C-alpha positions in Angstrom: -0.3 0.2 0.2 1.3 3.4 -1.3 0.4 6.0 1.6 2.3 9.7 0.9 1.4 12.8 2.8 0.5 15.2 0.0 -0.5 15.2 -3.5 2.6 16.4 -5.0 4.1 13.1 -3.4 1.0 11.2 -4.6 2.0 11.9 -7.7 5.5 11.2 -7.2 4.7 8.0 -6.6 2.2 7.7 -9.9 4.6 8.4 -11.7 7.4 6.5 -10.9 4.8 3.2 -11.1 3.9 3.7 -14.2 7.8 5.3 -15.8 8.9 2.1 -14.2 6.3 -0.6 -15.7 6.9 1.3 -19.0 10.9 1.0 -19.4 10.5 -2.7 -17.8 8.3 -3.5 -21.0 5.7 -4.8 -18.1 3.4 -2.0 -19.8 3.5 -2.4 -23.6 3.3 -0.1 -26.3 0.2 0.9 -27.6 -1.8 -0.8 -24.4 -3.9 1.6 -22.2 -3.7 3.0 -19.3 -6.4 3.5 -17.6 -6.1 6.3 -14.5 -8.9 4.3 -12.4 -7.1 0.9 -12.2 -3.7 2.6 -11.7 -5.4 4.8 -8.8 -7.1 1.9 -7.4 -3.5 -0.2 -7.4 -1.6 2.9 -5.3 -4.8 3.0 -3.3 -4.8 6.9 -4.3 -7.5 8.7 -5.5 -7.5 9.5 -9.9 -6.4 13.1 -9.1 -2.4 12.4 -9.1 -2.3 9.7 -12.0 -3.8 12.0 -14.3 -0.8 14.9 -13.0 1.6 11.9 -13.2 0.5 10.6 -16.5 0.8 14.6 -18.1 4.1 14.7 -17.1 4.9 11.2 -19.0 3.3 12.7 -21.9 5.4 15.7 -21.7 8.1 13.0 -21.6 6.8 10.7 -24.5 6.4 7.6 -22.8 2.8 7.8 -23.0 0.2 9.4 -25.5 -2.6 11.4 -24.1 -5.6 11.5 -26.5 -8.6 13.9 -25.4 -11.6 12.9 -24.4 -10.1 9.1 -25.2 -7.8 8.3 -23.1 -4.2 7.4 -22.5 -2.1 4.6 -24.4 1.8 3.6 -23.7 4.3 5.5 -26.6 6.2 3.1 -29.0 9.9 4.2 -30.1 10.6 4.7 -33.8 13.9 3.5 -35.9 14.7 7.5 -35.8 13.9 7.6 -32.4 16.8 5.2 -31.4 18.9 6.0 -33.9 18.7 10.1 -32.6 19.2 9.0 -29.0 21.7 7.0 -29.3 23.9 9.3 -31.2 23.3 11.9 -28.6 24.2 9.2 -26.0 27.7 9.0 -27.9 28.2 12.7 -28.0 27.5 13.0 -24.2 29.6 10.0 -23.2 32.6 11.6 -24.7 32.5 14.9 -23.6 32.1 13.1 -20.6 34.9 11.2 -20.9 37.5 14.3 -21.5 36.4 15.6 -18.4 36.3 12.6 -16.0 39.1 10.7 -17.5 41.9 11.9 -15.2 39.2 11.9 -12.2 38.8 7.8 -12.1 41.1 6.4 -10.3 43.0 2.9 -10.6 40.5 1.7 -7.5 37.3 2.6 -9.2 38.4 0.9 -12.5 39.5 -1.8 -10.2 35.9 -2.4 -8.7 34.0 -1.9 -12.0 36.3 -4.8 -13.5 35.3 -6.9 -10.8 32.0 -6.7 -12.1 32.3 -7.9 -15.0 34.2 -10.7 -14.1 31.2 -11.4 -12.2 28.9 -11.4 -14.6 31.3 -13.9 -17.0 31.3 -16.5 -14.4 27.8 -16.1 -13.5 26.5 -16.0 -17.4 23.5 -13.3 -15.8 22.2 -10.8 -18.1 21.5 -8.8 -14.6 24.8 -9.1 -13.7 26.4 -8.5 -16.6 23.7 -4.9 -16.9 25.1 -3.6 -13.4 28.7 -3.8 -14.8 27.6 -1.8 -18.1 25.6 0.4 -16.0 28.7 0.9 -13.3 31.0 1.4 -16.2 29.0 4.3 -17.7 27.6 5.7 -15.2 31.6 6.7 -13.3 32.3 7.8 -16.9 29.5 10.7 -16.9 29.3 10.7 -13.1 32.9 11.4 -12.5 32.6 14.4 -15.2 31.6 16.3 -12.5 28.3 17.3 -14.6 25.2 17.1 -12.9 23.2 18.6 -15.8 25.3 16.2 -17.8 24.5 13.2 -15.8 20.8 13.9 -15.2 20.6 13.7 -19.5 22.5 10.7 -19.7 20.1 9.0 -17.1 17.2 10.0 -19.1 18.8 8.7 -22.5 19.6 5.1 -20.9 16.5 4.8 -19.2 14.5 5.3 -23.2 17.4 2.7 -24.3 16.8 0.5 -21.8 13.0 0.6 -23.0 13.6 0.0 -26.1 15.7 -3.2 -25.4 13.1 -4.0 -22.8 10.6 -3.9 -25.6 12.6 -5.6 -28.3 15.4 -7.5 -27.7 15.3 -11.1 -25.9 18.5 -12.1 -26.0 22.2 -10.2 -25.3 25.9 -11.3 -26.5 27.4 -10.3 -23.3 31.0 -11.7 -24.2 31.0 -9.7 -27.2 29.6 -6.3 -25.1 31.6 -7.4 -22.4 35.3 -7.1 -24.5 34.2 -3.7 -25.4 33.9 -3.1 -22.0 37.0 -4.1 -20.6 38.7 -2.4 -23.9 37.4 0.9 -22.4 38.8 0.2 -19.1 41.8 -0.6 -19.6 42.4 2.4 -22.0 41.3 4.5 -19.1 43.6 2.7 -17.0 46.6 3.2 -19.5 46.0 6.6 -19.3 45.7 6.6 -23.0 43.0 9.7 -23.6 42.8 8.8 -27.5 43.0 5.1 -27.1 39.6 5.3 -24.6 38.3 8.0 -26.7 37.9 5.4 -29.9 36.8 2.7 -27.9 34.2 4.3 -26.5 33.0 5.9 -29.6 33.2 2.3 -31.1 31.8 0.6 -28.6 29.0 2.9 -28.4 28.6 2.7 -32.6 28.7 -0.8 -32.4 25.4 -0.5 -29.8 23.8 2.0 -31.5 24.2 -0.3 -34.4 22.5 -3.4 -32.5 19.9 -1.3 -31.2 18.9 -0.7 -35.1 19.4 -4.1 -36.5 17.3 -5.3 -33.7 14.2 -2.8 -34.2 14.6 -4.2 -38.1 15.0 -7.6 -37.0 11.0 -6.5 -35.2 9.7 -5.6 -38.0 10.5 -8.5 -39.8 12.8 -7.0 -42.1 16.6 -8.5 -43.3 18.1 -8.7 -39.3 19.7 -12.2 -38.6 17.7 -14.5 -36.0 20.9 -14.6 -33.7 20.7 -10.4 -33.4 20.8 -8.8 -29.9 21.7 -5.7 -28.3 23.9 -5.2 -25.3 24.5 -1.5 -24.0 
């Protein structure tokens, strides 16, 4: 049961609940979002749910049709390409600022997560390692705005992946991430920038290929995405 002190807090609860379910693909593209159902689930009135949906509509996660209702939005291939390109620009920019701030101890901690992921071969462990490295690069940039924008971009890509991709080439992605870690550890900025750019370009290509596969186009059956 969700019990909060005021309407703003209730709106935040509703917002987080709906947003998390959309990104996790529990709420599918085109699925109606019924205010009363959400309100009943969260033990609140429809007003904070309605306010949360307005905010999610502004973010592009849902689409509100006046006098008809609200549905979960979908991501187009142009969205995937644009978001991927913005991510690459942002992370490369962040790397320039964070490069000398990232300690060997921090790199050791992230590398150990990839080692754990290799041993367990679990998707969740791989994702935890993936997030740790990219969060480290952007987080150590010292820019709160870059970090906020980065989290939004990552959420958008996770939303697409969760809704479209079922299998991942974890080993390929792991090797790409380790190359980035090793370049930073060697304090070779040009190499680090190159390996990061190549990785993010490869991620974009895998996303687009996966999207085409979902449309029954030319992607091979084993196509997978691992950011």
